[in-house]
C-alpha positions as CSV (number, residue, x, y, z in Angstrom):
1,S,-20.9,-37.3,2.7
2,V,-20.7,-33.4,2.3
3,P,-18.3,-32.6,-0.6
4,D,-14.9,-30.5,0.3
5,P,-14.9,-27.0,-1.1
6,S,-13.2,-26.4,-4.3
7,F,-10.1,-25.0,-3.0
8,V,-9.0,-28.4,-1.1
9,D,-5.9,-29.7,-2.8
10,D,-5.8,-26.5,-5.0
11,K,-3.7,-23.4,-4.6
12,I,-5.2,-20.4,-2.9
13,I,-4.5,-17.2,-4.9
14,N,-6.0,-14.6,-2.5
15,L,-8.1,-13.9,0.3
16,T,-11.0,-11.5,0.5
17,F,-13.9,-10.8,3.0
18,H,-17.5,-10.0,1.3
19,R,-20.9,-9.8,3.0
20,N,-20.1,-11.4,6.5
21,R,-18.2,-14.3,4.5
22,L,-14.7,-15.0,4.5
23,G,-13.4,-15.6,0.6
24,F,-10.7,-18.1,-0.8
25,V,-9.9,-17.3,-4.7
26,T,-8.5,-20.0,-6.6
27,E,-7.5,-20.0,-10.6
28,N,-10.9,-21.5,-11.3
29,N,-13.7,-20.7,-8.2
30,T,-14.3,-18.0,-5.7
31,V,-15.4,-19.9,-2.3
32,L,-17.3,-18.1,0.4
33,S,-17.5,-19.2,3.8
34,Q,-20.9,-19.5,5.8
35,N,-22.4,-16.4,6.6
36,G,-21.1,-15.4,9.9
37,D,-19.1,-18.7,10.5
38,F,-16.1,-17.4,8.8
39,F,-13.9,-20.7,9.0
40,N,-16.8,-23.2,7.8
41,F,-16.9,-24.1,4.3
42,Y,-19.0,-27.0,4.4
43,R,-22.9,-27.1,3.8
44,T,-24.9,-28.0,7.1
45,S,-26.9,-30.7,5.3
46,L,-26.2,-32.6,2.0
47,T,-30.0,-32.9,1.1
48,A,-31.1,-29.2,1.9
49,S,-29.6,-26.0,0.7
50,L,-29.8,-23.0,3.2
51,D,-29.3,-19.5,2.4
52,S,-26.4,-19.4,5.0
53,D,-24.5,-22.0,3.4
54,P,-21.0,-21.8,1.8
55,I,-20.7,-20.4,-1.8
56,D,-18.5,-22.2,-4.4
57,V,-18.8,-20.5,-7.9
58,A,-16.8,-20.5,-11.1
59,P,-17.1,-17.9,-13.7
60,S,-18.9,-18.7,-17.0
61,H,-17.1,-17.2,-20.1
62,T,-15.9,-17.6,-23.4
63,K,-12.2,-16.9,-22.6
64,V,-9.9,-19.0,-20.0
65,S,-10.4,-17.0,-16.9
66,L,-7.8,-17.7,-14.6
67,L,-8.9,-15.5,-11.3
68,R,-6.3,-13.5,-9.4
69,H,-8.0,-11.1,-7.3
70,A,-11.8,-10.6,-5.6
71,V,-12.1,-6.9,-4.2
72,P,-15.4,-5.7,-2.4
73,Y,-16.6,-2.6,-4.2
74,Q,-20.1,-0.9,-3.7
75,D,-21.6,-3.7,-1.7
76,E,-20.5,-5.8,-4.7
77,L,-17.5,-8.2,-5.1
78,I,-15.6,-7.6,-8.3
79,V,-13.4,-10.7,-9.4
80,F,-10.4,-10.0,-11.5
81,S,-8.9,-12.5,-14.0
82,D,-5.8,-12.2,-15.9
83,Q,-7.9,-10.1,-18.7
84,T,-11.7,-9.9,-17.5
85,Q,-13.3,-8.3,-14.6
86,F,-16.3,-10.3,-13.2
87,R,-19.4,-9.2,-10.9
88,L,-20.1,-11.9,-8.2
89,A,-24.0,-11.2,-8.0
90,G,-26.9,-12.2,-6.0
91,N,-29.9,-10.9,-4.6
92,E,-30.2,-8.8,-1.5
93,T,-29.1,-11.9,0.7
94,L,-26.2,-13.8,-1.0
95,T,-27.1,-17.5,-1.1
96,P,-26.1,-20.4,-3.1
97,A,-29.2,-20.4,-5.1
98,T,-29.0,-16.9,-6.4
99,V,-25.2,-16.3,-6.9
100,A,-23.7,-15.9,-10.3
101,I,-20.2,-14.5,-11.5
102,R,-20.9,-12.6,-14.4
103,P,-18.5,-10.6,-16.5
104,L,-18.1,-7.0,-16.9
105,T,-15.3,-5.5,-18.8
106,E,-12.3,-6.9,-20.5
107,N,-9.2,-5.3,-19.1
108,S,-5.6,-7.1,-18.6
109,V,-4.6,-6.7,-14.9
110,N,-1.3,-7.3,-13.1
111,A,-1.7,-10.6,-11.7
112,V,0.4,-10.1,-8.5
113,V,-0.6,-6.7,-7.0
114,A,-4.3,-6.3,-6.0
115,P,-6.5,-3.8,-6.9
116,V,-7.6,-1.3,-4.1
117,T,-10.5,0.8,-3.4
118,A,-10.2,4.6,-2.7
119,G,-13.0,6.7,-2.4
120,S,-15.8,6.1,-4.8
121,A,-13.5,4.2,-7.5
122,L,-11.5,0.9,-7.6
123,Y,-7.9,1.3,-8.8
124,F,-5.9,-1.5,-10.5
125,L,-2.6,-2.0,-12.4
126,Q,-2.0,-2.9,-16.0
127,E,1.6,-3.8,-16.9
128,G,3.3,-3.8,-20.3
129,Q,6.8,-4.9,-21.2
130,Y,8.5,-1.9,-20.0
131,F,6.0,0.4,-18.0
132,A,3.0,-0.1,-15.8
133,H,-0.4,1.9,-16.0
134,L,-2.8,2.7,-13.5
135,Y,-6.5,2.4,-14.4
136,E,-9.8,3.9,-12.2
137,Y,-12.5,1.5,-12.6
138,F,-16.1,2.6,-11.9
139,Y,-19.4,0.7,-11.6
140,D,-22.9,1.8,-11.5
141,K,-25.3,-0.6,-9.7
142,S,-28.3,1.0,-10.9
143,T,-27.4,0.6,-14.7
144,E,-25.0,-2.5,-14.3
145,I,-22.4,-0.4,-16.6
146,A,-18.5,-0.7,-15.6
147,E,-16.1,1.2,-17.3
148,A,-11.7,1.5,-16.5
149,D,-10.0,5.0,-17.5
150,N,-5.9,4.8,-17.8
151,I,-5.5,7.5,-15.4
152,S,-1.6,7.5,-15.9
153,S,-2.1,8.4,-19.7
154,H,-0.4,11.8,-19.2
155,A,2.7,10.2,-17.5
156,P,2.8,7.0,-19.5
157,N,6.5,6.3,-19.0
158,L,6.5,7.1,-15.5
159,I,6.1,3.8,-13.7
160,P,8.6,1.0,-14.7
161,A,7.3,-2.3,-14.9
162,G,7.7,-5.0,-12.1
163,V,5.3,-3.3,-9.4
164,E,5.3,-5.1,-6.4
165,F,3.0,-3.3,-4.1
166,M,0.0,-0.7,-4.2
167,T,-1.8,0.7,-1.5
168,S,-4.2,3.7,-0.8
169,A,-4.5,6.3,2.0
170,N,-8.4,7.5,1.5
171,D,-8.0,10.4,4.3
172,L,-5.2,11.7,2.1
173,N,-6.5,11.1,-1.5
174,L,-3.3,9.5,-2.2
175,L,-2.0,6.1,-3.5
176,A,1.3,4.8,-3.5
177,I,3.0,2.2,-6.0
178,T,6.6,0.5,-5.7
179,S,8.2,-1.3,-8.5
180,S,11.0,-3.6,-8.5
181,G,12.1,-1.9,-11.7
182,D,13.0,1.2,-9.5
183,P,14.0,-0.1,-6.0
184,D,14.4,3.2,-4.2
185,G,11.6,5.1,-5.6
186,I,7.8,5.5,-4.5
187,Y,5.4,6.8,-7.0
188,L,2.4,8.6,-5.8
189,Y,-0.7,9.1,-7.3
190,K,-2.5,12.4,-6.1
191,Y,-6.2,13.2,-6.6
192,F,-8.7,15.6,-5.6
193,I,-12.6,15.5,-6.5
194,A,-15.1,18.2,-5.6
195,N,-18.7,18.2,-6.8
196,R,-18.1,14.8,-8.3
197,E,-15.3,16.3,-10.7
198,K,-11.8,15.4,-10.5
199,L,-9.8,18.8,-10.1
200,Q,-6.5,16.9,-9.6
201,S,-4.6,14.1,-10.9
202,A,-1.1,14.5,-10.2
203,W,1.8,11.8,-10.3
204,V,5.1,12.4,-7.9
205,R,8.3,10.3,-7.6
206,W,9.7,10.1,-4.3
207,S,13.3,8.8,-4.1
208,L,15.0,7.1,-1.1
209,P,18.8,7.2,-1.1
210,G,20.7,4.3,0.4
211,V,18.0,2.1,0.1
212,N,18.3,-1.3,-1.9
213,R,14.8,-2.4,-1.9
214,I,11.3,-1.4,-0.6
215,G,9.8,-4.6,1.0
216,A,6.5,-3.6,1.7
217,I,4.5,-0.3,2.1
218,D,1.2,0.5,3.7
219,F,-0.6,3.8,5.5
220,Y,-2.1,3.8,8.9
221,R,-3.9,7.4,9.4
222,S,-1.6,9.9,7.8
223,E,1.6,8.0,8.1
224,M,3.3,5.5,5.4
225,F,5.3,2.6,6.9
226,L,7.8,0.9,4.8
227,T,9.9,-2.2,5.2
228,V,13.2,-1.1,3.5
229,L,16.4,-2.9,2.5
230,R,19.7,-0.7,3.5
231,G,23.0,-2.5,2.9
232,S,22.1,-6.0,4.6
233,D,19.9,-5.0,7.3
234,W,15.9,-4.4,7.2
235,F,14.5,-1.5,8.9
236,I,11.0,-0.2,9.4
237,E,10.5,3.4,8.6
238,K,7.9,6.0,8.6
239,I,6.9,9.0,6.3
240,D,4.3,11.4,8.0
241,C,2.4,12.6,5.0
242,E,-0.3,14.9,6.5
243,E,-1.0,17.9,4.7
244,G,-0.1,21.4,6.2
245,Q,2.3,20.0,8.9
246,G,5.1,22.4,9.8
247,E,8.3,20.3,10.4
248,A,11.1,22.4,12.4
249,V,13.9,20.0,11.7
250,H,14.2,18.5,8.0
251,L,16.3,15.2,8.2
252,D,16.0,12.1,6.6
253,R,15.7,8.9,8.5
254,R,15.4,11.2,11.6
255,Y,15.8,9.5,15.1
256,P,15.1,11.7,18.2
257,F,17.3,11.5,21.4
258,V,16.1,12.6,25.0
259,T,19.6,12.2,26.8
260,G,23.2,11.5,26.0
261,V,25.9,10.1,27.9
262,Y,28.6,12.5,28.9
263,D,32.2,11.4,29.3
264,A,33.9,13.8,32.0
265,G,37.5,12.4,31.0
266,T,37.2,13.0,27.2
267,K,34.4,16.2,27.8
268,T,32.2,14.6,25.1
269,T,28.6,13.1,24.7
270,T,27.7,10.2,23.0
271,W,24.4,9.0,21.6
272,T,23.8,5.3,20.1
273,P,21.5,5.3,17.2
274,P,19.5,2.4,15.8
275,Y,21.2,2.2,12.7
276,I,25.0,2.3,11.2
277,V,26.2,5.7,11.3
278,D,28.1,6.9,8.0
279,S,29.5,10.4,6.8
280,G,27.1,13.1,6.0
281,L,25.0,12.6,9.5
282,Q,23.8,15.6,11.0
283,V,23.2,16.4,14.9
284,V,20.6,18.9,15.5
285,T,19.3,20.5,18.8
286,G,15.4,19.7,19.5
287,A,12.7,22.0,21.2
288,G,12.4,22.1,25.2
289,G,16.2,22.0,26.1
290,S,18.5,24.8,27.0
291,L,19.4,25.6,23.1
292,P,17.2,27.0,20.7
293,L,15.9,24.5,18.1
294,G,17.6,23.7,15.3
295,V,21.3,24.5,16.4
296,E,23.9,22.2,14.4
297,L,26.5,20.3,16.5
298,T,29.7,19.4,15.0
299,R,30.5,15.6,15.5
300,Q,34.0,14.6,16.4
301,A,34.3,11.9,13.6
302,D,32.5,10.3,10.9
303,G,31.1,6.7,12.0
304,T,30.2,8.1,15.6
305,V,27.5,10.2,17.2
306,V,30.0,11.9,19.6
307,V,29.9,15.7,20.1
308,K,32.6,17.9,22.3
309,G,30.8,19.2,25.3
310,D,27.8,18.2,27.8
311,Y,24.9,17.9,25.9
312,S,23.7,15.0,27.7
313,S,20.5,16.7,28.9
314,E,19.6,18.0,25.7
315,P,16.9,16.6,23.2
316,I,18.6,16.3,19.9
317,F,17.9,14.8,16.3
318,I,20.1,12.7,14.2
319,G,19.8,12.2,10.5
320,W,20.7,13.2,6.8
321,E,20.1,16.2,4.9
322,Y,18.0,15.8,1.8
323,E,17.5,17.6,-1.4
324,S,13.9,18.6,-2.4
325,L,13.0,19.7,-5.9
326,H,10.0,21.1,-7.6
327,T,9.3,21.4,-11.4
328,L,6.2,23.5,-12.0
329,S,3.8,22.7,-14.7
330,P,4.3,24.8,-17.8
């Protein structure tokens, strides 16, 4: 006799986790599981309401509010619709009897890309017909005042419309964005805050030559991991974004080999890479071998990784040279 949660026979738009409850977001409701019982969305009793019971609540607003995202932020749950931001509020113990969704601000939000938290702020995307814009969202619990600032206003024509992914790296003070409007580009927002003052707000675009599409992007510690489509094959690649590192060998799609295969008949050494080799690939010695670090070896022909001589015990790197440009601000 206990009624089903509202997401039954409805489309689940997004997932969240808040105050020890698993949450489902539909276009009309935000549904949180029982407290500590993440896969139970049914009340314990039909006749009594318990504090631990599931929460199933819809926003009350004068506008049509189709919900898209729900993001935990500063011990609150900020719920995003297409044009409005709501706060799912309750007392210190979030219960079905005290919960409510109240509107905070009115900003249009990208329906596909979920907002992300970074540092003390919450970031979301607003998309126009041709370009996308990044907003920094702040909420003050003591005054219950929220505001959103366009932090891409000094580069309004940078990010093309069609944003597909956004992720953050808190340790690096970095956000990364990809867009279908620029299939081989990554847009990075770099910020630096000291004494509650933002001292840096910079945008950078990285280009990945030979990439037809970036499928997904995320950070683990200081490394950015990507799934990329090159030709007809998908690859998992990574970029180390740690500051102050001193790489000795600068190659794109760099891959290390510890040993190679020596052919005494042809007097050549062969290495088999994990991807298709084309023209322009470089072979460079690594550290710990008999040769110094960074010695370029001459390949016998394009389309292979074969070098004249016995380098079977030499650690080497293969990869492509890349161009790095920097334009100083006037």
